[in-house]
ZARO-283218 format. One line per 10 residues: number of its first residue (from 0); their letters; for each residue x, y, z of C-alpha. Coordinates in steps of 0.2 Angstrom, whole numbers. Layout:
<recs>
NUM) a) X Y Z  ...
</recs>
This chain:
<recs>
0) msplapeefs) -7 48 114  -1 31 119  2 18 106  -15 9 101  -8 -8 105  6 -8 117  7 -27 121  11 -30 102  26 -19 99  43 -15 109
10) tevtylntas) 51 -4 99  70 2 104  71 17 95  60 31 90  54 23 73  45 36 61  48 27 45  32 15 42  31 25 25  45 13 20
20) fglpsaralt) 42 -3 32  30 -6 45  35 -14 60  29 -32 64  17 -36 78  20 -48 92  7 -59 86  15 -60 69  32 -64 75  24 -77 87
30) ahreasarwa) 15 -86 72  30 -85 62  41 -93 73  29 -106 77  24 -111 58  45 -111 55  46 -124 69  33 -135 62  42 -134 45  57 -138 52
40) agrggpmtnd) 51 -152 62  44 -159 48  26 -158 54  18 -147 40  27 -136 28  22 -119 22  8 -125 11  -1 -132 26  -7 -112 29  -16 -111 12
50) ylipklresy) -32 -110 24  -27 -94 29  -31 -86 12  -49 -86 11  -50 -75 26  -36 -64 21  -45 -60 4  -60 -55 16  -50 -43 26  -42 -35 12
60) agllagatad) -58 -34 4  -64 -25 20  -52 -11 18  -61 -5 2  -80 -1 7  -91 -11 -7  -78 -25 -11  -79 -44 -9  -68 -58 -6  -70 -62 -24
70) dialgsaasq) -63 -45 -30  -48 -48 -22  -31 -57 -30  -15 -60 -21  3 -56 -28  19 -52 -22  21 -33 -27  12 -19 -33  20 -16 -49  18 -36 -53
80) ligpvavalp) -1 -34 -51  -1 -18 -61  8 -28 -75  -8 -36 -83  -17 -18 -85  -1 -11 -93  -1 -26 -105  -20 -25 -109  -19 -8 -116  -19 -4 -134
90) pgaevlvaeg) -3 1 -143  -2 22 -142  -14 22 -128  -12 38 -116  -9 34 -98  -9 49 -86  1 49 -71  6 62 -57  24 70 -58  35 62 -43
100) efssvtmpfl) 24 48 -43  32 32 -35  40 23 -49  31 4 -44  16 14 -51  23 22 -68  37 9 -72  25 -5 -80  18 9 -92  35 18 -95
110) hrgdltvrtv) 44 2 -100  30 -6 -110  39 5 -125  23 8 -135  12 19 -123  10 38 -122  14 41 -103  9 60 -99  15 67 -83  6 81 -75
120) plerlteevr) 5 89 -57  -4 80 -44  -14 95 -42  -20 95 -60  -23 76 -62  -42 79 -63  -43 92 -75  -29 85 -87  -41 70 -90  -46 70 -109
130) petalvavsv) -54 61 -121  -39 53 -127  -34 47 -110  -36 28 -108  -30 26 -91  -25 36 -75  -13 27 -63  -11 38 -46  -7 33 -27  -20 39 -16
140) vqsadgrmtd) -6 45 -5  11 50 -13  25 42 -6  38 55 -6  28 69 4  9 63 9  0 73 -3  -17 65 -7  -27 64 -21  -45 68 -22
150) lpalraatra) -52 51 -28  -70 56 -30  -65 70 -40  -54 59 -52  -66 46 -53  -78 57 -59  -67 63 -72  -62 47 -79  -80 41 -80  -85 57 -90
160) hgarllvdat) -70 53 -102  -72 35 -103  -55 31 -96  -50 19 -82  -43 22 -65  -29 13 -56  -25 17 -39  -12 11 -27  -17 12 -9  -1 6 -1
170) qaaswlplnf) 2 22 9  -17 24 13  -24 6 18  -26 4 36  -28 23 42  -39 30 27  -56 25 23  -58 19 5  -71 15 -7  -70 1 -19
180) adadywvcat) -81 11 -32  -69 26 -33  -57 15 -43  -56 2 -57  -42 -6 -51  -34 -6 -34  -16 -12 -29  -7 -12 -12  8 -19 -4  5 -24 14
190) fkwligarsi) 22 -23 22  19 -3 26  5 3 35  -4 -13 35  11 -20 45  10 -37 35  24 -44 25  36 -39 10  31 -54 -1  11 -51 -1
200) affaagpeat) 2 -38 -11  -17 -38 -17  -25 -33 -32  -44 -29 -31  -56 -26 -47  -74 -28 -50  -81 -40 -63  -82 -27 -76  -64 -21 -75  -59 -40 -72
210) esvrpvgpgw) -65 -45 -89  -54 -32 -98  -39 -38 -92  -31 -55 -94  -16 -62 -83  1 -62 -89  10 -79 -86  -4 -86 -76  3 -100 -62  -5 -114 -55
220) yaaadpwael) -13 -105 -41  -22 -94 -53  -32 -109 -59  -51 -111 -55  -48 -125 -43  -28 -124 -41  -26 -140 -31  -37 -150 -42  -29 -143 -58  -11 -147 -53
230) ynpvklpsta) -8 -158 -67  -24 -153 -79  -26 -135 -80  -44 -132 -87  -48 -115 -84  -46 -99 -76  -60 -91 -63  -70 -76 -69  -65 -66 -53  -51 -56 -48
240) rrfdstpdwl) -43 -72 -42  -37 -75 -60  -23 -64 -56  -17 -75 -40  2 -79 -41  8 -93 -29  8 -85 -11  23 -84 1  15 -93 15  26 -89 28
250) gviaasagis) 22 -70 21  3 -76 22  4 -79 41  13 -62 45  1 -53 34  -13 -62 42  -9 -56 59  -6 -39 55  -23 -37 46  -31 -45 61
260) lieeltveqi) -23 -31 72  -29 -18 60  -46 -25 60  -47 -25 79  -41 -7 81  -52 -1 65  -47 10 52  -56 25 61  -46 23 76  -30 21 68
270) gahnlgladr) -32 36 56  -38 47 71  -22 41 80  -11 44 67  -16 61 61  -17 67 79  2 63 80  6 70 63  -4 87 67  6 88 84
280) fraglaeigl) 22 86 74  17 100 61  13 112 75  29 108 82  39 110 66  31 128 65  38 133 84  56 128 77  54 137 62  53 122 49
290) sgvpnrapiv) 36 117 39  30 101 31  23 99 13  4 104 16  -6 87 17  -19 78 28  -9 63 30  1 54 43  18 56 32  25 74 35
300) tvpgagdaap) 40 79 24  51 93 28  57 100 10  77 100 9  80 93 26  86 75 18  104 78 23  97 77 41  93 60 41  109 52 46
310) rleeaevits) 110 63 61  93 59 67  98 40 65  113 43 76  101 49 89  90 33 86  77 43 76  73 32 62  65 43 47  69 42 27
320) arngglrfsf) 76 55 15  65 56 0  67 67 -15  78 79 -5  65 80 9  65 72 26  51 61 28  43 57 44  27 44 45  17 42 61
330) hlyntvedvd) 7 24 65  -2 15 78  15 11 88  20 30 89  17 40 104  17 59 108  34 56 116  40 50 99  34 66 90  44 76 103
340) ralevlaaq) 59 67 102  60 70 85  56 87 86  69 90 100  84 81 88  78 93 73  78 109 84  96 104 90  103 105 72
</recs>
C-alpha cells in the first residue's frame, strides 16, 4: 500500500506513532506559515482567521453521523471539555470507567472528590452498568493497546438503566465511522488521527444532553454573539457552542487543513488503508514469534516489548512504549514498506 496522499507528507523516518501525535500535512504547514507571515507583517493577526470556525464545526460534525454544526463546541483539550460533565453530576454519583482508560477521561471524575468512580475491565463494561450508574466514560478505542468498545451495546445498556454515556473518540476519529446517537457526550483531541493541532479539541452533544450541563467559567467566546457581547455579556447559546473556549486561531488553521484532507480521502478509505497495514503487521508479528493485543484497530501493541522502543528509534522506527508494551500505529501516510521495516528491526533483536 502506498500513502494515501504522498504529496502531503515527506517523512524521513518510519513513523508509526500517530496514536501519540499525528504528522502535519503540507497544506497545514503552508497555511500556518502564510498566516504567521501576515501576522508578523502586521497585516492581520490570528483572530482574522475566525471565519474558519463555522466550517470547522461542520467538518467535525461530519465525523459523527447525525450531528450538526450546532452540536459542536471547540476547546483545547479533551479533559477540559469533560470538566463540565463531571461538575454537573450530583455528589456521590457513580461513574463507571474501564481499567487502563486514558487518564484524560478519568481524572475529571476521580479528582472531583465526591463521586464514586467504579473501575471494571473494558470487556465487562456493558454488563456492569446498573441502576446506580449515573455516567459511563470510555474511549472508543483504547490508547494503550487499541482495544475497542462496542458502542451500540454499551449505549443500549446505559439507556436501559437511565445512565449517560461520555465517549472519547481521539483514537478513532478519521478512520472509524462514528454515530452521534451512540453517546450523549463526545470529546476528541484533533492532534492525533485528525492530523490537526495540539491546541484544538471538540465536544459534541445534542440539545437534551446540552441542557443538563452548564459551562464552567465560560469566556467571551462562549457568548451567544461573541463579538457583539465583548463588553456587555447577555446570554449563552442554547446549543453546544456554550462550551466554546477562546480558540488558538493558528491551531484552527492547522486543524482546518488537516480535516480538509480527511474529508477528501474519506473515513472509509482511510480506515481500509490503516487496517490493511495493521493486518499485515499482525501477520508479520506471528511469523517472527510475536503477537499483538487482539483488536481490529490500526493500533497494535506488543505486550512486554516496551523496552525495545529506544532500539527501534535508533533504527529510525518511531513507536511508543505504553503500559510495558510497544505500541505501533498506522495511518494514511504509512506504507507497506513502513510495516516491513518495523518487522525487520523487531526480528533483529
